[in-house]
C-alpha positions as CSV (number, residue, x, y, z in Angstrom):
1,X,19.8,114.0,-45.4
2,X,18.5,116.1,-42.4
3,X,15.1,114.1,-42.1
4,X,17.4,110.6,-41.9
5,X,19.4,112.3,-39.1
6,X,16.1,113.3,-37.4
7,X,14.6,110.2,-37.6
8,X,17.6,108.2,-36.2
9,X,17.8,110.8,-33.5
10,X,14.2,110.5,-32.7
11,X,14.6,106.8,-32.4
12,X,17.7,106.7,-30.3
13,X,15.6,109.2,-27.7
14,X,12.8,107.2,-27.4
15,X,14.8,103.9,-26.9
16,X,16.9,105.7,-24.2
17,X,13.7,107.1,-22.6
18,X,11.8,103.7,-22.6
19,X,15.2,102.3,-21.2
20,X,15.1,104.9,-18.6
21,X,11.5,104.3,-17.9
22,X,12.1,100.5,-17.5
23,X,14.9,101.0,-15.2
24,X,13.0,103.5,-12.9
25,X,10.2,101.0,-12.7
26,X,12.3,97.8,-11.9
27,X,14.1,100.2,-9.0
28,X,10.6,101.3,-7.6
29,X,9.5,97.6,-7.4
30,X,12.9,96.8,-6.1
31,X,12.4,99.3,-3.3
32,X,9.0,98.1,-2.7
33,X,10.1,94.5,-2.1
34,X,13.1,95.6,0.0
35,X,10.8,97.8,2.3
36,X,7.8,95.5,2.8
37,X,7.3,93.2,5.6
38,X,4.8,90.4,5.7
39,X,2.5,92.5,7.8
40,X,3.1,95.5,5.9
41,X,3.7,94.7,2.0
42,X,4.5,98.1,0.2
43,X,3.0,98.5,-3.3
44,X,5.1,100.5,-6.0
45,X,2.9,103.0,-8.0
46,X,4.8,104.1,-11.3
47,X,3.0,106.9,-12.9
48,X,3.9,107.8,-16.3
49,X,2.7,111.2,-18.0
50,X,3.5,112.4,-21.4
51,X,2.5,115.2,-23.8
52,X,1.4,112.1,-26.3
53,X,-1.6,111.4,-23.7
54,X,-3.4,115.0,-24.3
55,X,-6.4,114.2,-26.4
56,X,-6.5,117.6,-28.2
57,X,-4.4,117.9,-31.0
58,X,-3.8,121.9,-30.6
59,X,-2.9,121.6,-26.9
60,X,-0.6,118.7,-27.9
61,X,0.8,120.7,-30.8
62,X,1.5,123.7,-28.3
63,X,3.5,121.5,-25.5
64,X,5.4,119.7,-28.3
65,X,6.3,123.4,-29.8
66,X,7.7,124.6,-26.4
67,X,11.5,124.6,-26.7
68,X,13.5,122.5,-23.9
69,X,15.0,125.7,-22.1
70,X,15.0,127.0,-18.8
71,X,13.1,130.4,-20.0
72,X,9.1,129.5,-20.3
73,X,6.8,132.5,-20.7
74,X,4.1,132.8,-17.8
75,X,1.2,131.2,-20.4
76,X,3.7,128.2,-21.0
77,X,4.2,127.6,-17.3
78,X,0.4,128.1,-16.6
79,X,-0.2,125.7,-19.5
80,X,2.3,123.0,-18.3
81,X,0.8,122.9,-14.7
82,X,-2.8,122.6,-15.8
83,X,-1.7,120.0,-18.4
84,X,0.3,118.1,-15.7
85,X,-2.7,118.3,-13.3
86,X,-5.0,117.1,-15.9
87,X,-2.9,113.9,-17.0
88,X,-2.2,113.1,-13.3
89,X,-5.8,113.3,-12.6
90,X,-7.0,111.0,-15.7
91,X,-3.8,108.4,-14.9
92,X,-5.4,105.3,-14.0
93,X,-2.3,104.4,-11.9
94,X,-2.8,107.6,-9.9
95,X,-6.5,107.0,-9.4
96,X,-5.6,103.6,-8.3
97,X,-3.3,105.0,-5.8
98,X,-5.7,107.6,-4.2
99,X,-8.2,104.5,-4.0
100,X,-5.9,102.4,-2.1
101,X,-4.9,105.4,0.0
102,X,-8.7,106.2,1.0
103,X,-9.2,102.5,1.6
104,X,-6.1,102.2,4.1
105,X,-6.3,105.0,5.6
106,X,-9.3,107.1,5.2
107,X,-7.3,110.3,3.8
108,X,-9.7,111.2,0.9
């Protein structure tokens, strides 16, 4: 019984997450259209990061075992910061954003 409840709950959470991400992406694209001008189009960059993108299974398990609470120990905080940085730097959309910024303004 508990396995069935967990499976149903997981499916519902995944659907809510997917729907929320899609809504956020649509809003970002809408804002980009509204803010664009013929001379200067606004290009949206929607970057999604998740623990499922971590290649090392041991690290992925570590993060998936962190409870969803507002109390994290120092190791968890440090590991989360490092994982976020690594995931962001490996993300193709973020890489494209950096490349476009470099081309556009010579920032990087």
